[in-house]
N, C-alpha and C positions, 0 to 999 in steps of 0.2 A: 641558525647561528653560524657565523662565519669562523673559519679556522684562522687563528692568529699565527703569524710567522715570527720566529726569532731571527734577527739579522745579526750576523757576526761580521764585524769590520776587521779586515786584515790589518795588522799593525806590525810595527818593527819590533815589538816586544815579544819575541819568541820564547822568552823565559816563562810566560804564563802557560801553565799546563792544566789540562782537564782530564779527569778520570773517565773511564769508559762509561760509567753511569751518568756523569755530567754531560757527556757528548750525546748519549741517548736522549736525555731530557731536553737539551738545548736544540737538538735537531729533530726531535720527535720521531725517532727511528728505533727499531728493535735491535737488541744486542746481536741476534743471529745475523741480521743483514749487515751490520758493521763487520762482523767476523768474516762473512763472505766477501765483503768489499776489500778487506785486508788480504784475503787469499787471492783475489783477482788483481791486487796491486793498485787498486783505486785510491786507497788511503793507507798511510803507514803510521803506526804509533812511534813515538820517540822510544828510545831504549827502555825496555821494561825494568822497573825497579823491583828487585827481589825483596819481598817481605815475608819472613818465616818460610813456609813451604810453597807459597803461591806467588806468582808474579802478577803485578798490576800494570795494565797498560795505561800510558798517558799520551795525550794528544795535544799538539800546539794549535794556535789559531789558524795556521795554514791548513791543517787537516780538517778543521771545522768548515772552513770556506770550501774546501774540495768536496767534503761530504754534501754540502748544500748544493753545489753544482751537480753532483751525481744525482741527488734527489730530483732536481729540476729536469735532468735528462730522462730519468726513469718515469717521472710523472707526466712531463710535457710531451715527450716524444715516444713514451711507452717502450723505452729500450730495456733489454735485459742487462744483466751485469757485465757480460762480455762486450756488449755494444757500448755500455757506459765507459768501460775501461778503454776501449779503442777510441772513442770520441774524446775523452779527456787527454789521452796520449797525443792525439792529433792537435787538440787545442793547445797543449803545452808546446808542441813543435812550432805551431803558428806564432805563438807568443814569443818564443825564442828567436825565430826568424825576424819578427817585427823589431825586436830589440837590436838585432844585428844590423838591420837596415837603418835604424835610427842612428846607431853609432857610426856606420859608414857614411851616412848623409851628413853628419856633423863634421866629418873629416874632409869633405869636399869643399873646394874654395867657393 
């Protein structure tokens, strides 16, 4: 039996929020791993919403996409969480530099 994958498409609708439980279900990942990823700075919840005595974490679609990238790095390259954090940071820097290059290229005659 093959494992099915849930694909999250990044959208401009950042107002869609997912609870920690929904993220675990959608990404097929245990709560403890997500908490560790938060500690490593791999993913960040949006501001927690206080309800009674406990706070509930919410995540936007960008966080789900980032979690899926982290999972691919962990599974495909067998990286630990610190390696995943570093890889994602470098990938973010590359993406930012590519965007800057594109902007500068459009400014050239």
